[in-house]
N, C-alpha and C positions, 0 to 999 in steps of 0.2 A: 533650359537653356544653363550653360556657363556664365560664372561671375562676370569673366572680362568681355564676354558679348555685351551684358548687362552693363559693362560699364559706358562700353562703346555707345551704345544704341543710348542712352542716359546721355551723355555728351553730344551726341548729335543733337537729340532733342534739345538740350540745352541752347544751343547753339539757335538751331530755327527759331525758338520762340524768342530770342533776342535779336535776331536781324530781323524778325517780322515787326519787332514792337519797336525798334527804329527807326525803320520805314513809315512807321503808321499804313498798312496797308491792312484793310480789315479781312479779306478774305483770304489774303495768304495766313491770317492768324487764326480764321475757320479751319483750315486747312493744317493746322498746326495740334487744333483741339483735337484733331481726327485720332493725330499720329497719337495723343497723349493715351489717347481711349485706348489707342490700339496695344502701346505699348503695356497700360494696365492689364487688359485681355492679356498678355502675356503673363501673366502672373500664374505658377503653377499650385495646385494643390495636391501635398501629396497625397496618395490611397495605399490601401492593402498592397499585399503581396501581388507580384504580378501575374496577371490570370488569361488565359484565352478559352474561348468558345469552341475551338480546336486546339488540337494539340500542337502545345510549341516546344520548339525542337530542343532552346535552351533557354535559359538564366544568363546573361550578363552579367560580371560584375559591373557594381555602378558605378560611375566615377565620382569625385568630388564634386560635387553644386550646394548653391546655398540654398537652408530653409526656404522651402516655397512660403509664399502669401497666398493668402484668402484671393479669390479672385473679385476684384470689383466690378461693379455691372454699370452699364451707362445708366442716365436717370429715371426713365419712365417703370420698368418692369418690375417686377418683385427678384429676388437673388434665386440664383441654382439651385435648384434642387439636389439634394444628395445622390450622383449618382448607382445604380444598381448595376452588379455585374455582367448583367446578361438583359437587356433591355428587350422587351417587346414591342414590336414592330409598328404601329400604327399607317394603314397600309390604307388607300382610298380603291375598291373595298378592302378590309380591315383582317391582315392576313394575320396568323403568331408567328412570331419569329422561333422556330427549335432552339430550345439551351440544348448545348451540351456540356458534358462535366468538365470542370475546370482538371487540368495537367500541372503534377507536379512539377519543381523545377528540375530540371535536368543535371547531374553531378557531373563535375571535372573528369573528361574521358581517362584512361588508364594509357601508359605507356604503351605504343602501338612495340613490334615487334620489328627489326631492322633484317632483312633475307637480302643474301648474297647479291652482288651486284651483276649485272648481265651487259650482253653488248659491248663486253671490253674492248679498248682499242689503244691506240697510241696518246689521244688528246682528250679521251670520252670512255665515260660510261655510263650505265644505267641503274641508278639506286632503288632499290624495292623495298617493302617494305606492307605488313599484314595491316588488312583494315580493323578500325578499332569500331564498337559499339557507341553509338552517339556524339562520335567525332564528325566535327563538321569542315575540318580541313586539318592541316599536317604543314609542319616548318620543321628545314632540313638544315643541317650546319654538314657542311665539309671541310676539313682541313688537313694539314700534313704531320701535326703530331697528336701524341695521345691522348695531352690535355686540352686539346680545344682551344689554342690559344691565335693557332698561323691558318688562320680561316683563309680558304678559296676567292679570292673576291667575286662578290657579288654570291658568297651561299654561307652565309651566316645570319641563321635565324630567316632563311630563306622562306613565304610563305607559299608553299606547291598546290593551297587549294586541298580541295575533297578527289585525289587522287591516290594510285596506291605506288607509282613508280614517276620517277624524274631522270632525264637524259641531262647528265652534269658535263659541261663540255668546257674546253680553253685549259685545258689539263697537260703538265710534261710526260713527255716519254719516259717509261722505265722509273716510274716514281711512284710511293706506297702512299695512298691516301686512306682518310678515315672519314664514315658517315656516321651519321644519328639524326634520330626523330623525334620530335613532339606533338602532341596530339590536341587539338584546341576545340572549343566551342565555347558558346553563349557561357559554361560555368568556368572557365578556366581553361589553364593550359597543362598539360599534364607532365609528369618528369621524364628526362629522357628516355631515348631507349637503350639497348645493347647499343655497340658500336662493329660495323662492320670494316674489314680492312680489305682493301682493294687495288694491286698492283697493276699499272696501265703497262701495256705493250711498247716494246721498245721501238722506236723511229721508222726500220721496217724489217719487213721479217717474210716469213711464207704464210699465205694468205688465211683469213679465219672465214671458215665456212659456217653455215647453218641451212638444214634442208623443211622447208617448209611445206604444209599439206597441197596434195593437187587440187585445182578450181576445175569448173566448167567441165565436169566428169559427163561424157555421155557414152551413148552408145559402142563407138567406133575411135573417141578419139581425148582429150584432156589436155588441160595447161597444167604443167610441172612450174614450181615453185624455189626459192633460196632465197638469204641471205646471201652476200659476201663483203668481204671488208679485203682489200686489196693490199692491207698492211704497207702501203706507201714505196708498192711497186707494179710495175704494169702484169697486169695478170689474167692468165685465159681460163673464162669458164664454162662448163659444159656441165649436161646433164646427162647419167649413165638409166639406162628403164629395161626392163623386160618381164617375164613371168615368173624367174626367178630371181635369188641374190649372184646366179651369176650374169643378170642383165643380157647382154647382147647386142645394144641399140645404143647409140650415141645421139645428142642432137648436136649443131652448128654449134662451135666456138664462138662467146662473145667475148668480147676486150675489157676490162675494168681498168680504174684506175683511182688512187685516192687515201685515203685511208678513216675513211667510215663505213657505216654498214650501207649495202645499196640493193636494193632488189634486183632479182635476176628473175626472169622468167621463159619458157620455151613450152609452146602447144604442139601437140605429139599426135600423129594420125595413124588410120593402117591398123588400129589396135581390136582385140576380136569382143565382142560382145557379151556380157556375164561375165569378165575375166579378172583375176584379179594378179595387178601388176605391182613391182619392185622397183623402185628410184631412187636414186641420189644425186648428189651436186656432185661435182669436181673441180677443181682452181687450182692451177698452177703459175707460180712463179719464179723467181730466179731464185727465192729465200726454199723454192722446197713446192711438194705438191699433197693436199690435202682433200680427205674424202669427207662430206656429211654421211650422217648416219642415214642409215635405211630407212625409206617409207612406202607405205602401201594404197593403194586404192584398188575399188572393185568399179569395173566399166557397168553401164547401164545394162537391162536387155535391150531383145534388136529392136522390138516397139512394145510401148508403153503409154502412160498418159503423159501428160507432156511436162516439164519440168520449167518452172519459169522464175523471174524476178522480177521483184518494183526499182524501177530507177531513179535518180532523184529528178523533180522537172527542173527544165531549161526553159531561155527563154519568154522567161517572167515578166511580164507587164500589166498593168492597170485591171486590165479585161482580159485579157490572155495567155495561155500559157501551152506548153511546150510537155509532153506525161511521154513518160519514156520507162521504155523496161526491156528484157530478153526472152524468148523463147527457146526452147529444145522443142521440137512437135516430137521428139522421142518414133521416129520412123511415119508416122501416121499424119495423114492430113489433118492439121489443127486450126480451129478459129480461136479468133485473140480479140480481145475487148480489153477495153479500161473503164471502169467505175470510179466517177467522181463526185463529191457535193461537199457540204458545210459539215458533214458530221459523219460519223461512218456508219452510217445507213447507205451513204453515197446518193442514189438518187437517178445519176446524170450517165448515159450511155454513150460517146462516139461511135462511130460506125466501124464494126467489126473487121479485120483481116484474118488471111486465111493467109497459112504456113506450111511448111511439107520439108521433109530431109530429117537429119539425125543429129545436127550441130546446134550449135548458140547463136541466135540473131537477135540484131538490134529493132524493137518495134517500139515506135512513134506515134503520136496524135496530137496536132492542135487543136484545141479547144478554144473557145470564146464568149463572152457574155459573163464574161468572171465580174464580181464586185469589188473594186478597188481596198485594198486593206483589209480584205475580208481573207481567212486562214481553209485552207480546200486540203480535205483528205481525198486520195486516189489510190487504186490497186491497179494490177494488170489479172486479167484471168482468160485460163488456157481450158478449152476442151478438145477433144478427140473419141473416137469411138471406145479407149480405155477409161477412160473419165475427165474430172473436172479439175481443174487447181487454179488457185489463188495465193496470187501472189502478197509480199506483207503491206498492211497501209504505211505509206508515208505521206506526210505534207508539204505544201507550200503557202506561200501567201502572197495575193495577188499585190501588186506594186500599188500604194495608196499614189491618188493623183498627184498631180506637181499645184497644190496648194496649200495655205495657212488655213487653219481653221479652228482654233484654239490655240493656249499659249503652248510653247513649243512647239509649235507646228500642227500637231493630230492629236487626236484624243488618249493616244496614250501617253502623250508629255515627253516621249524621247528624242524631242531634238531632232528628229532623220526625215530626211527632204530625198529618198535615192532616184526618184522621177526629174528631178530637174535635171537638164541639160546645163546648165548652167556652168562655167568653169574659169579659173582665173588667168590672167590676168580681169576684175571686173573694169566697167565703165561706169561713173557717174551717170545715170540717165537725167534723173532734174531733184529737186532738193526745192522743200516745202516751208517757209519759216510761218510759222504758225502765232510766232509773238504779236505781231500786230493786230492779232483779237484778243490777246491779253493772256494765251493757254500758255502753259507754265509745264504740264506734262501730261507724257503722250504715252498710251499704253502700249502693249506688243501687237503688232499690225496682224488683220486679218487677209488673206492674200486671193481672191476668187474671183469669176466670173470677171476679167479682165480691169476689179474694181480692187482696192484697196482701202481697210475699212480700220478706224483709230478710234479708241474714246478719247476724251480730251479733260482737263480743268480747266478753269479761268471764272472769268464771270461766269458762265452756265459752265455748267455737264453737257459735253455734244456728244453723237456719235457723227461721223464721217465718214461719207465715201469719195475716194479718192479717184479718178483717172489714173490706172496703173503707166500709162504709156507720159503722160505730163505731169500730173498732180494735182489738178484745177481738180474743184468741188462738183462733184456729181451731183448729190443730195447729203443733207444734212437734216439731226435730228435733234432737239432738246431732252436731254434723261437724267437732268438735275434731282437729288434727291437732301436727304439731311446732311450729307458729307459726301464728300469728294470721290466715295470709291464708286466703278461702274465698270464694267468691264461685259466683253462681249466673245461671242461665237457664230460660225457658222454650217451651215447642215444644207444642202436642195433648195439650193437659192431663198434662202432667208436667213437673216440676221439677228442674234436675239443677244437680248442687253440685261443686265439684272442692275440695279442701283443698292446703294446702301439701305435703303428703307425693305427692298425686297419687293419694289415694281419689276417686273420682266416685262419685255413689251419683246415684238416681233417684227420686222422688217422686213418687206421684200427687198431682197439684195439690190436689184437693177432698179426699182424706180424709188425708193424708200417710204413705198406706203407703209402707212401703220395696218398691221393684218391682226394685233388681236395683243393686248394689254392684264396683267395679271396680278393681286397684290396676296406674294405668297403668306399662307400664316403660321400662326404660334411664333415667327419671330420677330424683330427687329434687326438686329445687327448684320450684316449679309454683305462680304468680303471674300467670297467666295468665287472666281471667275469660273462660268458656266462652259458646261462643253455640252454640244449637240453632236449625236450620231443614229442614225438608224431612226427617225421620229423621234427621239426624247430626248429633253433639255433636261441635265442632272446639276444641282449646283446644290450649297449649303447655308443653312445660315445660323446664326447663334444669338443670346440674348438672354433667355430662359433655357438653360441647357442649351441642347444645340439639334437639328433636323437636316438632312438628306432630302432634296425634293427629285422625283422625278416630272416632267411635265411635258403632255401632248403638245408635240411642237405645230400640228393642224390648225388648234384652238385654244391652246393655254391650257385648259385643265389641266387638274393634279391628277398625277395618277398612283402617286405612292408617295409615302412619306414614315421616315425612318429617323427616330430619337438617339443621337449619340453622343460622342463629349469630344468637343461643342462644337463643332460645324464653321468654325472660323478657315479663314486662310484659304482653307483645301479646294482646290479645282479638280474636282472627279477626274479619274481617268478609268478609261473604259475600253473593254474588248468584248467581243463575242460572247454574250451571256453571263458579263460581270464586271458591275462599276467597283470602285476602290477610290476612298477618301482615309486620309490618318489627318489626325487634329496633336496635340501639343503629349510630349512624352515619350513618344508615339501614342496614341489611341490610334489604331488601324483597324478599318473594317471594309470587308468586301460585301454586296449584296448583288440578288440577281435583278438584271435591268429591266422583265418585264415584270414581277411579280413583288420586288422589293425585298422578299423573303432575306434572312442575315444569313449570307455562307459561314463566314466567322468572322471572328472580333478577335483579335492580339491585342490585349492589357498590355500595361505599363507601371511602375512606380508610382507617378501621380497623372494628374489631369486637369486643365484649365484652360484658358484661351489661346488663340494661335494657332498653327499649322503649320504646314508647309505640303505643295504639292506632289504626290507620287509621282511616279512612272513604274511603265508596265514594258517589261522586256524579256524575250523570248523564257514565258511562264515564270518567271521573277520579278517581285515587288519591289521599288527600291524606296525606302521612306525614310525620313530626317526628322532633324527638328527633337533628335533622342536625349531627354537628359538623365537617363536610368544605368548607360552604357557607358562603356571605354571608348564608342565610337560616336560620332553623331549622326548616322545612319545605320539601317538595317536591311539589306537584302531578306526579303522573305519568297516561302513559295507560294506563289500568285494561288494555289489550287487550295490549299491548305491554311496559310497564314504559318506555318512553321517557320523556325529562326535559321538560314542557310550561314552567313555572316553577315560581320561586321561591315561599315563603311565610312571613310569621310569625305563631306561634300556640300560646300556652304551652297551651292546652286543644285539647282535641279538637274541629274547629270543628263547627258547625252548619248547616243552609242553609233555605231559604227560595225555593224556585224559582234564579233566577241570581243570588240574594242570600247571599255566604258571610260567616258571622260567626265572626270571628275576634278572641279574648281574648288580648290580648298587654299585659302589665307593668299591669294591673291596668284597663285601658282595653279597650271593647268597639270591633269596625270591623266597619262593613257594607260590603263588599267585593264589586264586580261580579265571579260567578266564572269570567267569561269572557273578562276581560284585567287582573282582579286589583285595578283600579283603587278606590279607598279612596271611597266615596260619604258616610259620616257616621261618626262617632263618640261613643264617650258612655260618662263616665268614672264616674258614678253618685256615691258616696260616696268614691269613691276604694279600696272594699278589692273589688270584681267579682272572682271567685275561683273561683266552680265555672264547669263547663261549661254555655254556653248551650243552650236547647232549644227551638223553635219548638211549639207546641200551636196548634191552632186556625191564626191568625195575627197570633201574638203571642209576641213574643220574649220567656222568663223568663229570668233569672240573679240568682245570689245572693252575700250578700257575706260577708266575714268579719265587719260588726256584727248580722249577722242580716237585714239587708235583703232579701227578694228586691224585686226590677223587674220589669215590664211594662212592655216597648216596642213602637212599632208597626214596621212596613216601613221606615219611614226613621228610627229610631234616637229616636224622641221618648217621651219615659217616657210612659206612658197609667196607673201606678196601680202602686203598692206599697204591703210590709204588711212588718214584723217579726215575724219567726218566734221571736224570744225567745233565739235563739243563735247562735250563728256559723254559716253554712253552708258547711262545709269545701270543701275545693279536692279534685278526685279525684286523688290520690295513686298513679297508674298503679303497679303493681309490689306495693304494700304490701299497700294495704286499700283497695280503689276505692270511693267514693262519689259522688252524683249524682244529680240529680232525675230523676224519672218520669213520665209523662203515659199514664192508660188510663183507661176506664171514665167519661171524663167526670169527671176528677179531675187533681189535680196533687198529688203526693206529692214532700214534701221532709224528705231527712234531716237532724238535726243530729250532735252529736257522741252524743248519746245519747236523744235524743227524735225521734221521727217525727212529723211534722204536715202533715196530708192537707187540698186547700182543692177547691172545688167551686162548683156556681152554686144 
């Protein structure tokens, strides 16, 4: 935690205590006490050089931070034991975690070698460079002078991610530009590469053409491909082809215009089997005629095994999808089917289809019975008398249901609800003022089964189930503990709540009937919002070291526990097979969901109290609360824990496809999730503070002024309203609030009022 954050929290705490003393309110003072305990827990203890039980891709240069103090403990238990680099699992039954060797820090990468530009046009070109071993990304400079003092707008130290080329646009015609690169990783940034000079084309001129390889090559047909830059003039394009470089045949002409490179394709038939053909692209405009280089392809034999390709799945819903592929029966009657399942062992096969002929044909199969939110593998299989062929494996994720089941809506905490049909403008459905019952804090909402579930603080600590259509109370239950913490999760018709003392309860979601309760062992401070998925509830506890718990949803039995540094705040993020937690500094772990076996642990330069909820998206794990790096967040490979790059966000990021949403210092930024490039920013009224949530195709975020904003994927405001009170920041570790979406609704908590919007 950096110094200015500590100072802000200290001032905020002082103000809270003074306010409560003036008002003479005993219960709010107790709440202030728990705040102080949590602030004390946030003190970090320095550790040895960062290590990992799985290869860590880089060690990032530390940013300045105050010398950490020892971590104070709440009264009853003894102080934390000194943690060991790789703890042994305490599992029920007890398996041992497998330790793997510590990986030495990664050095700063060498400078890349810049390669000549390609796809040079009048207003653009593509910069190229060599890959550098150990680099996790590259930064690009483009300038018009050799000293690099006159940069092209947007191309000074531009972060292009882990790529080896970048399109440079918005340039002037007939102008000489220079570009250079630097490689970076967690160890630092390299020196500059060599400089490449490139001169853009004139505004108009003869076309520029590139012959590309042929595709869909069958026995008697093929598709010819190329690129053409019309160079600012209307251009006629066609292919020449034949068995020799004399060609002899041409395709129909196509008309192209503009000054960018465009794809050109033409399917040709009537070819001979097992024959080699030559082809090239030809383009003509008023500036002249240009011929592409000669390329060749060889047609297939007259008959043979099928030629197949697995294409992306479409029509993906919560329980169904359409599998797609192409097949060339290769002159023989061919049986085609798909295989699909949750692993590459597949296990499910829809009905077979029969195909004949010698051209590529589309094949599709609709499948049902899928589990929402689950990743599926599939491939196409074709068989004829000449053999069987298997397409490449592809994956898709069944769309999760339109429910909010955990903080940030789902078990991955990625703040994404694509199943909702909610669109702006939103309409106020109801507003429920809970202050009349003494409520002064409302948690993030769960939305499922026609109900909205929240936990509240006030004279008592309560779990409430409200009718999602009216906001009236359906049932409520007392969940009070020593302090005000208490958070909930939903799965399969049950709601699970854990309070500060580690008392976990399961309720029937519809009726509020208590199904079971269990006191989680070994720890005494529980501030980790639970996550429930596939029959297991995951949470964390702290006090004497830290522990991660897996609890059976049916009966409350503790399935396994694992020691961690140090169990505070972090709500577990879950994907099939893996559960992730991340604590102060950060200390980040991945465990097997069923056995509890430690899959990897990425250590840091310190450890202590506190933590922040991790987010999983596209096989990458986003962790925050980093005290030892130049950024306050790290992007890790979810499978190995290796470092990919850093990022900055004060809140849990949300995702919209490849768009990452980071809130930092009151400004929401849309970032390319593949390379970290900032695409846009939105500051609103200057008070943005909730974690963002993506519902359908709209980004929602709340402000301290009570303004709720709706943005499109380009960061443009498309709707807003004021909910009547501040939309709080999610104080992870004290009492976590946040937006929630489900059943076509958006539910917004303020400190004492719950507001519901819909269409």
